[in-house]
N, C-alpha and C positions, 0 to 999 in steps of 0.2 A: 452104413448104407450110402452108396454112391449113386446119385441121380444120373440117368441117361436121358438126354434130350434127343428127340426124334421129330422129323417132319411128320405132320398129321397125314393120315391115310383115311379114306372113307370107312374102313373097317374099325377105326378108333371111335367113330361117332357115338355108338351106344354107350361106351364107357364114359365119355365126356358128358353126355346128357344125364347119365346116372349120377355123376359127381355133382352136376348142377342141381339135380333134384335133392341130393343130400344137403345142399346149401340153401334150399328154399324151404320156408320163407324167411329164414334168418338174414340172408345176405342178398337174395334175389327175389323179385316178385314172381309168382307162378306164371304169369304171361311171358316172362323172358325166355322160357324154354323154346317157344316158337321162334323168337328172335335169334337165339343161338343156333337153332336148327337151320334157319335161313342163312345165317352168317356162314355156317360150315358148308352149306351147299353152294352159295353164290358170292360171298364177299371175301373169302380167304385170299391173302397175298402170301404171308408167311404165318404159319400156325404150327405150334410145337406141342408135343405131349411130354410129360415128365414120367419116366418109369423108374420105379424102385423095386428091386428084386423081381423084375418081370411083370409088375403090376402098374397100370396107369394110375397115377395119384393126382394128376393135375394137367392143366393145359393153359395156353395163352397165345395170343396172336400179335401181329404187327401189320398195320396198314400204312402205306406210304403216300405222301402228298409232296412229291419232289419239287413241284413248282413253288411250293411254300417252304422248302427245305425242312419239312416236318414229317415225323413218323408218329403214329398213334398206337400205343399199347392197348390191346383189346381182349375182352373176354377171358380175363384171368379167373381161374377156378381151381381150387385145391380141395381134395377130399378132406372133410372135417376131421377125420381120424389122424390127419397129418398136419393140421393147423398148429402154429406155434413152434414148429420144428425147423424153420428156416427154408422150407421148400419153395414158398412163394418168393422169398428173397433170391434164391438161386435161379428161379425162373425169370425174374426181372433182370438179374445180372446177365443171364445168358442172352436175353433179347437185346439188351443194351450193347453187349459185345458184338452180337450179330449185326446190329445196325451200324456200328462203327466200322466193322470190317466190310460188309456187303454194300453199304449205302453211305459212303463218306461225304456225300453232298448234304446229308441230313444234319441240321444244326440244332434242332429242338425235338424233344419227345413229349408228346401229350398223352395224358390218361384222363378218361372221363369215368368217374367212379361215383360213389355215394358217400353220405355222411357216416355210413357204417364201416367203411374201409379206408377213408382218406388218410387217417393217421399212419397206416402202414406205408402208403406212398410217400407221405411226408418224411418218414424215417429213411426212405430210399433216396431222398434228395429232390423230390418233386415239390413245387411251390403252388399254392392255391391261387388260381386266377379269377374264378368266379363260381358262384353257386346259383342254383335255380330250384325252388321248391317243387316237389312232385313231378320232376322231369321224366323219370323213368316210369313211375306209377305212383299212385297215392302212397305217401310215406317214404318214397325213395327219391331223394333229392340228388340233383346233379352237383358234383364237385369236380370242376374242370381244373386240372393241374398240369404244370409243365416243368420240364428239366432242360436247361441249356447244355448243349454238348461242347460248345466252343467258348 
């Protein structure tokens, strides 16, 4: 199976929200569906879907803070039926390559995740910068991580 990365379209929203729901409450607090919906409507800069065999199996975004030479990886979500198969890794690698090609001024990539997934990002080369308990919601701590590009 070869993944296809496509830019997000509004018609993809229902599939992405359905994937988030499948990952709730194990990886996301139920209130985060509202946050993702708002992000998709108002905060997207670059957001990608991952398709395998014509089916959306995941998505993830990038937001840019050029004045700080920073990009933030955001709202990574993979269908649980595809966890542990390397699709999340491919999605991260796609966005890192995108950043390097489209935004060469970016020197650092940040991800804000939880205690539930920070080990995945650590394997991808991100380093833990700080933590904050119950940041996202009760029981969902902030793990802020960074990767230097230069």
